[in-house]
C-alpha positions in Angstrom: -51.1 0.3 34.4 -49.9 -3.1 33.2 -50.9 -1.4 28.7 -48.4 1.4 30.1 -45.5 -0.6 31.1 -46.1 -2.5 28.2 -45.9 0.6 26.4 -43.1 2.0 28.2 -41.2 -0.7 27.1 -41.3 -0.6 23.9 -40.1 2.9 23.5 -37.2 2.2 25.3 -36.4 -0.9 23.2 -36.7 1.1 20.5 -34.4 4.6 21.7 -31.8 1.2 22.6 -32.0 -0.3 19.1 -31.3 3.2 17.6 -28.5 4.3 20.3 -26.3 1.3 18.6 -27.0 1.7 15.1 -30.4 0.0 14.6 -31.6 2.8 12.7 -32.3 2.8 8.7 -29.4 4.7 7.7 -26.7 2.7 9.9 -25.4 0.7 6.5 -25.0 4.6 4.9 -22.7 5.3 6.2 -19.4 6.4 4.4 -16.2 4.6 5.0 -12.7 5.6 3.1 -10.4 3.1 2.8 -8.4 2.9 6.3 -11.3 3.7 8.2 -11.8 -0.1 9.1 -11.7 -1.3 12.5 -9.1 -4.0 11.4 -6.5 -1.4 9.7 -7.4 1.1 13.2 -7.9 -1.2 16.3 -5.4 -4.1 15.7 -1.9 -3.8 15.5 0.7 -5.7 13.5 2.7 -7.6 15.8 6.1 -6.6 17.4 9.5 -8.2 16.3 12.6 -8.7 18.5 14.0 -5.3 18.2 9.9 -4.0 19.3 9.4 -2.4 16.3 5.7 -3.5 14.3 6.3 -6.3 11.3 3.6 -6.1 8.6 4.2 -9.1 6.1 1.7 -10.5 3.2 3.1 -13.1 0.9 -0.7 -14.0 -0.6 -0.2 -17.9 0.1 -3.8 -18.2 2.2 -5.8 -16.7 -1.0 -7.0 -19.6 -4.2 -5.5 -19.0 -7.1 -8.0 -16.7 -9.0 -9.2 -14.4 -6.2 -9.6 -11.3 -6.8 -9.2 -8.7 -4.4 -11.9 -5.0 -4.3 -12.0 -2.0 -3.1 -11.5 -1.9 0.7 -9.5 -3.8 2.8 -7.8 -7.4 2.2 -9.5 -9.7 4.2 -7.2 -10.7 7.0 -4.3 -8.4 6.1 -2.9 -4.2 6.7 -3.4 -3.8 3.3 -5.6 -1.9 1.2 -6.6 -2.1 -2.5 -8.5 0.5 -4.7 -8.8 1.1 -8.5 -9.9 4.7 -10.3 -9.8 3.4 -14.0 -10.5 6.5 -15.3 -11.7 4.8 -18.2 -9.7 2.2 -18.3 -10.1 -0.8 -16.2 -8.0 -2.4 -13.2 -7.3 -5.7 -11.7 -5.8 -7.5 -8.7 -5.7 -11.1 -8.9 -4.1 -14.0 -7.3 -1.9 -15.9 -9.3 0.4 -18.8 -9.5 3.7 -17.8 -10.8 6.7 -19.9 -10.9 4.8 -22.4 -8.2 4.5 -19.5 -5.4 1.1 -17.6 -5.3 1.7 -13.7 -5.7 -0.5 -11.0 -6.4 -0.6 -10.0 -10.1 -2.1 -6.0 -10.4 -3.0 -4.6 -14.1 -3.7 -1.3 -15.1 -4.9 -1.1 -18.4 -5.6 2.4 -20.7 -6.7 4.4 -22.3 -6.2 7.6 -19.8 -2.9 8.5 -18.2 -5.0 9.5 -14.8 -6.0 6.5 -13.4 -4.9 4.2 -10.6 -4.9 0.6 -9.4 -3.4 0.3 -5.8 -1.8 -2.2 -3.2 -0.9 -0.3 -0.2 -0.5 0.1 4.0 -1.7 3.0 5.6 0.0 2.9 9.1 -2.3 3.2 12.3 -1.6 6.6 14.5 -0.1 4.0 16.7 2.7 2.7 14.1 2.9 6.3 12.7 4.4 7.4 16.3 6.3 4.2 17.0 8.2 5.5 13.9 7.9 9.3 14.8 11.1 11.2 13.1 13.7 9.5 14.6 13.0 5.2 14.2 14.1 3.5 10.4 11.3 1.3 8.6 12.7 -0.7 6.4 10.8 -2.6 3.2 11.2 -5.7 1.6 9.2 -7.3 -1.7 10.0 -9.4 -4.8 8.3 -7.9 -8.0 8.1 -8.3 -11.5 6.7 -5.7 -13.7 5.2 -6.5 -17.8 3.2 -4.4 -20.0 3.8 -1.5 -23.1 3.2 1.6 -21.6 2.4 2.6 -18.0 4.9 3.2 -14.8 4.6 0.9 -11.8 5.7 1.9 -8.1 7.4 -0.5 -6.2 6.7 1.1 -3.8 6.2 4.8 -3.2 6.2 6.3 0.6 4.4 8.9 1.1 4.7 11.2 4.7 1.9 11.5 7.0 1.7 15.0 7.8 1.0 18.1 5.9 2.4 18.3 2.9 2.0 15.4 1.7 4.8 14.7 -0.1 6.8 11.7 -1.2 10.0 10.5 1.0 10.9 7.3 -1.3 10.3 7.0 -4.4 11.2 4.3 -6.6 8.8 2.9 -10.0 9.6 0.9 -13.1 8.8 2.3 -16.4 7.6 -0.6 -18.9 7.8 1.6 -22.2 11.5 1.9 -21.8 12.5 -0.9 -18.9 14.0 2.1 -17.0 14.1 1.6 -13.3 13.8 5.0 -11.8 14.6 6.2 -8.4 14.9 9.5 -6.5 17.7 10.6 -4.9 17.0 14.1 -3.0 14.6 16.0 -5.7 16.7 14.1 -8.7 15.4 11.5 -10.1 17.8 8.8 -11.8 17.4 6.0 -14.7 18.8 2.7 -14.8 18.6 1.3 -18.2 18.8 -2.8 -18.8 20.0 -3.4 -14.5 17.0 -4.9 -14.3 15.3 -6.9 -16.9 11.2 -6.1 -17.4 9.1 -9.7 -17.0 11.8 -11.0 -14.2 11.2 -10.8 -10.6 13.6 -8.7 -8.6 14.4 -8.6 -5.2 13.7 -5.2 -3.1 15.2 -4.2 0.0 15.3 -0.6 1.0 16.1 0.6 4.7 14.6 3.9 5.5 16.2 6.1 8.1 13.9 9.0 9.1 16.3 10.7 11.7 18.8 11.4 9.0 15.9 11.1 6.2 18.2 8.6 4.4 18.2 5.7 3.0 20.1 2.8 1.5 18.5 0.3 -1.3 19.5 -3.2 -2.0 17.9 -5.2 -5.1 18.6 -8.6 -5.8 21.1 -9.3 -2.3 23.2 -6.8 -3.4 24.3 -2.9 -2.3 22.7 -0.1 -4.4 21.5 3.2 -3.6 24.0 3.7 -0.5 23.1 7.5 1.6 20.6 8.7 -1.1 18.1 11.1 0.3 14.7 11.4 0.6 13.0 12.9 -2.5 11.2 15.3 -0.8 13.0 17.8 2.5 9.7 19.2 4.3 9.3 19.9 8.0 7.4 16.5 9.4 9.3 13.8 8.2 7.1 10.8 9.1 5.8 7.7 7.8 2.8 8.0 6.3 1.0 5.7 3.6 3.5 2.8 1.9 1.8 2.2 -1.8 2.0 0.3 -4.7 0.7 1.4 -7.4 0.2 1.6 -11.7 -0.3 4.9 -13.5 0.1 6.5 -16.8 -1.0 3.9 -18.5 -2.0 5.2 -22.2 -4.5 4.4 -24.7 -4.4 1.1 -26.1 -1.7 -0.6 -23.4 -1.3 -2.0 -20.4 0.8 -2.1 -17.7 1.4 -5.4 -14.8 2.7 -5.4 -11.5 3.4 -9.3 -9.6 3.9 -8.6 -5.4 5.0 -11.2 -3.5 6.7 -11.8 0.1 6.4 -8.1 0.9 7.9 -7.7 4.8 7.6 -4.0 6.3 9.7 -3.4 9.6 8.2 -0.2 11.2 10.1 1.6 13.5 13.3 -0.2 14.6 
């Protein structure tokens, strides 16, 4: 009888371990970016107006820290790099006495991307809905010989996944690019390459419009979202590098990122 109880106890423990993920293939589960518990379960803090606040100034990282594919430690942001024959790197640097993220993408194939992005949890996306506002603020600097940097691109969450706000910088000719509705507007020489600039965009989802401020001054007031789709909601906010040709590179420096979602 004693031996039978031992056998039953061992069997019960084995079943319990298997149900808790104790099987050998537990670590083989495929986890896509954005599926980590920190990004889905932990919500950003609330501000005085009830909005969600997502911030990143990179000061807690040591200079030289390389950010690799996946969730950024202690952050709601994620990083990926799809070099497509080139190389992509995200590293913390000390630039002008402040720690910042430096993203670099090298050629030779234009289709690759190196990305730093925020993907809102369902709770945050529902809070913004189609009636509230989202504010995005950051400091950025662009360097390079040929390539584009998004600062940033904002996507809808619903299908079709089109873009609502698209702001970019072409390092090949120093052109700052903003879409107003379906029209891309190019601004040459307004914001010099290799210098820090401050960007602030206020997106109004109830009217599908935005106000853009550059270096503390009004730049585009009442611009329209790039794509006019039936469901206008908050998807991911992506800073990325792309379209880098052979023997060329583009670098984007980012600091003091603040996202106010749903005020």
